[in-house]
C-alpha positions in Angstrom: -14.3 17.9 17.6 -11.3 15.6 17.0 -13.5 13.2 15.1 -14.6 16.0 12.8 -11.0 17.0 12.2 -10.1 13.4 11.4 -12.9 13.1 8.9 -12.0 16.4 7.3 -8.4 15.3 7.0 -9.5 12.0 5.4 -11.7 13.8 2.9 -8.9 16.2 2.1 -6.4 13.4 1.6 -8.8 11.5 -0.7 -9.5 14.7 -2.7 -5.8 15.4 -3.0 -5.1 11.9 -4.2 -7.9 12.1 -6.8 -6.5 15.5 -8.0 -3.0 14.1 -8.3 -4.2 11.1 -10.3 -6.0 13.5 -12.7 -2.9 15.7 -13.1 -0.8 12.7 -13.9 -3.2 11.4 -16.4 -3.5 14.8 -18.1 0.3 15.3 -18.1 0.9 11.9 -19.7 -1.3 12.9 -22.6 -0.3 16.5 -23.2 2.4 19.1 -23.0 3.3 20.2 -19.4 6.1 22.3 -18.0 9.2 20.4 -17.0 8.8 21.4 -13.4 5.3 20.0 -13.3 6.2 16.8 -15.0 9.1 16.1 -12.6 7.1 17.3 -9.6 4.3 14.9 -10.3 6.7 12.0 -10.8 8.8 12.8 -7.8 6.0 13.5 -5.3 5.2 9.8 -4.5 8.9 9.1 -4.1 9.3 12.0 -1.7 6.4 10.7 0.4 8.0 7.2 0.4 11.3 8.8 1.5 9.4 10.5 4.4 8.0 7.2 5.4 11.4 5.5 5.3 13.0 8.2 7.4 10.2 8.2 9.9 9.4 4.5 10.3 11.5 2.1 8.3 14.2 0.0 10.0 16.6 -0.1 7.1 16.6 3.6 6.3 19.9 3.7 4.3 18.8 0.9 2.0 15.4 2.3 1.5 16.6 5.8 0.7 19.3 4.4 -1.6 16.6 2.5 -3.6 14.4 5.7 -3.8 17.3 7.8 -4.9 18.0 5.2 -7.7 14.4 5.3 -8.7 14.5 9.2 -8.8 17.7 9.0 -11.0 16.0 6.7 -13.4 12.9 8.9 -13.4 15.0 12.0 -14.3 16.9 10.1 -17.0 13.7 8.8 -18.6 12.3 12.3 -18.8 15.5 13.6 -20.3 15.7 11.0 -23.1 12.1 11.5 -24.2 10.6 8.6 -22.4 8.7 10.8 -19.9 5.5 8.8 -20.1 7.2 5.7 -18.8 8.5 7.6 -15.8 5.0 8.0 -14.5 4.9 4.3 -13.9 7.9 4.5 -11.5 6.1 6.0 -8.5 3.2 3.6 -9.1 5.6 0.6 -9.1 7.7 2.0 -6.2 4.6 2.4 -4.0 3.2 -1.1 -4.8 6.5 -2.8 -4.5 7.0 -1.1 -1.1 3.5 -2.3 0.0 4.2 -5.8 -1.3 7.3 -5.9 0.8 5.5 -4.4 3.8 2.9 -7.2 3.7 5.1 -10.0 2.3 8.1 -9.8 4.6 5.8 -10.4 7.6 4.9 -13.8 6.1 8.4 -15.1 6.7 9.1 -17.7 9.3 9.3 -16.3 12.8 7.2 -13.2 12.0 3.6 -12.4 12.6 1.6 -11.5 9.4 0.8 -7.8 9.2 -3.0 -8.2 9.0 -2.8 -10.4 12.1 -1.0 -7.7 14.0 -3.5 -5.1 12.9 -6.4 -7.3 13.8 -4.9 -7.8 17.3 -4.8 -4.0 17.7 -8.6 -3.8 17.0 -9.9 -7.0 18.6 -7.2 -8.2 21.0 -6.9 -12.0 21.2 -7.9 -13.8 18.0 -9.5 -17.2 17.5 -7.5 -19.9 15.6 -9.7 -19.5 12.5 -9.0 -15.7 12.4 -5.3 -16.3 12.9 -5.3 -18.4 9.7 -7.6 -16.0 7.9 -5.6 -12.9 8.7 -2.5 -14.7 7.4 -4.3 -15.4 4.1 -5.4 -11.8 3.8 -1.8 -10.7 4.3 -0.8 -13.0 1.4 -3.7 -11.7 -0.7 -2.6 -8.1 -0.2 1.0 -9.1 -1.2 -0.2 -10.7 -4.4 -2.5 -7.8 -5.1 0.4 -5.3 -4.9 2.6 -7.5 -7.1 -0.2 -7.9 -9.6 -0.5 -4.1 -9.9 3.1 -3.8 -10.9 3.0 -6.8 -13.3 -0.2 -5.5 -14.9 1.3 -2.0 -15.3 4.4 -3.5 -17.0 2.3 -5.7 -19.4 0.0 -2.8 -20.3 2.9 -0.5 -21.0 4.6 -3.1 -23.2 1.6 -4.4 -25.1 -1.4 -1.9 -24.8 -1.9 1.7 -25.7 -0.5 4.6 -23.7 -4.1 5.7 -23.0 -5.0 2.3 -21.4 -1.8 2.1 -19.4 -2.0 5.6 -18.0 -5.7 5.0 -17.2 -4.7 1.9 -15.2 -2.0 3.6 -13.1 -4.1 6.7 -12.4 -7.9 6.7 -12.7 -8.2 3.0 -11.8 -5.7 3.1 -9.0 -8.0 4.2 -6.1 -11.1 2.2 -7.3 -9.0 -1.0 -7.4 -7.8 -0.4 -3.9 -11.3 0.3 -2.8 -12.6 -2.9 -4.5 -9.9 -4.9 -2.6 -10.9 -3.4 0.7 -14.6 -3.9 0.1 -14.3 -7.4 -1.4 -12.3 -8.6 1.6 -14.7 -7.0 4.1 -17.8 -8.5 2.4 -16.2 -12.0 2.2 -15.1 -11.7 5.9 -18.6 -10.9 7.2 -20.1 -13.7 5.0 -17.5 -16.3 5.9 -17.1 -15.5 9.6 -20.4 -13.9 10.7 -19.9 -15.0 14.3 -16.6 -13.1 14.8 -16.4 -9.4 15.8 -16.2 -7.4 12.6 -14.0 -4.4 12.1 -15.3 -1.8 9.7 -13.4 -0.7 6.6 -12.7 2.6 8.3 -11.3 0.8 11.3 -9.1 -1.3 9.1 -7.8 1.7 7.2 -7.2 3.6 10.4 -5.3 0.6 11.9 -3.1 0.4 8.8 -2.4 4.1 8.8 -1.4 4.1 12.4 0.8 1.0 12.0 4.5 1.2 12.8 7.2 -1.4 12.2 8.1 -1.8 15.8 4.6 -2.9 16.7 5.1 -6.5 15.9 8.4 -6.7 17.7 6.8 -5.1 20.7 4.1 -7.7 21.1 3.9 -9.1 24.6 5.6 -12.5 25.0 2.4 -14.1 26.3 0.6 -13.0 23.1 3.2 -14.7 21.0 3.0 -17.8 23.1 -0.8 -17.8 22.9 -0.7 -17.6 19.1 1.7 -20.6 19.0 -0.4 -22.6 21.4 -3.4 -22.1 19.1 -1.6 -23.4 16.1 -0.6 -20.1 14.6 2.2 -19.8 12.1 3.9 -16.5 13.1 
């Protein structure tokens, strides 16, 4: 029963995300009430604020940045640059994800994908320790590329192409990243236990910041003895 509820929640979440992207795309190209425009732009920031309050270590700094983003969003809408404001939640989400992945690549830390892989498989072979670090770097670059591409399209391309990129292409590009990494992994490391895409998404969704800090000392020592760079 719990599995059915979980799948139903997943389907509902995906449907909600698709509906949101459609509403944003439609609002960017036509007249919409002020409350709807601001609501669509503020919703991702509100979700990020919830995450900051619930899980982030530096809550004050995170909330301050989100409040600043919200103020810029409101100002852009007021001066007639409302279309540009739709890019702020997109940029805020991907910059947050880039930080979430990227800051774990710093010296003395364990890469995020390595931590998630440990939660699924337990101890990791040296090859997988290196691979999961590279995947963490790949996700960091992917998130930064999303923001950079959005900025370039907004500056040099049409409004239609830019809005298409930050809405309709958002989920497919994420899915392509997940599927591409999964297919490469099973081709490159067929002898290693393979986590499914669903398991990977579930592990990421359940991830909390304190997990890496709570790793057992022997796990850290084992990673170092195998030549891992934390």
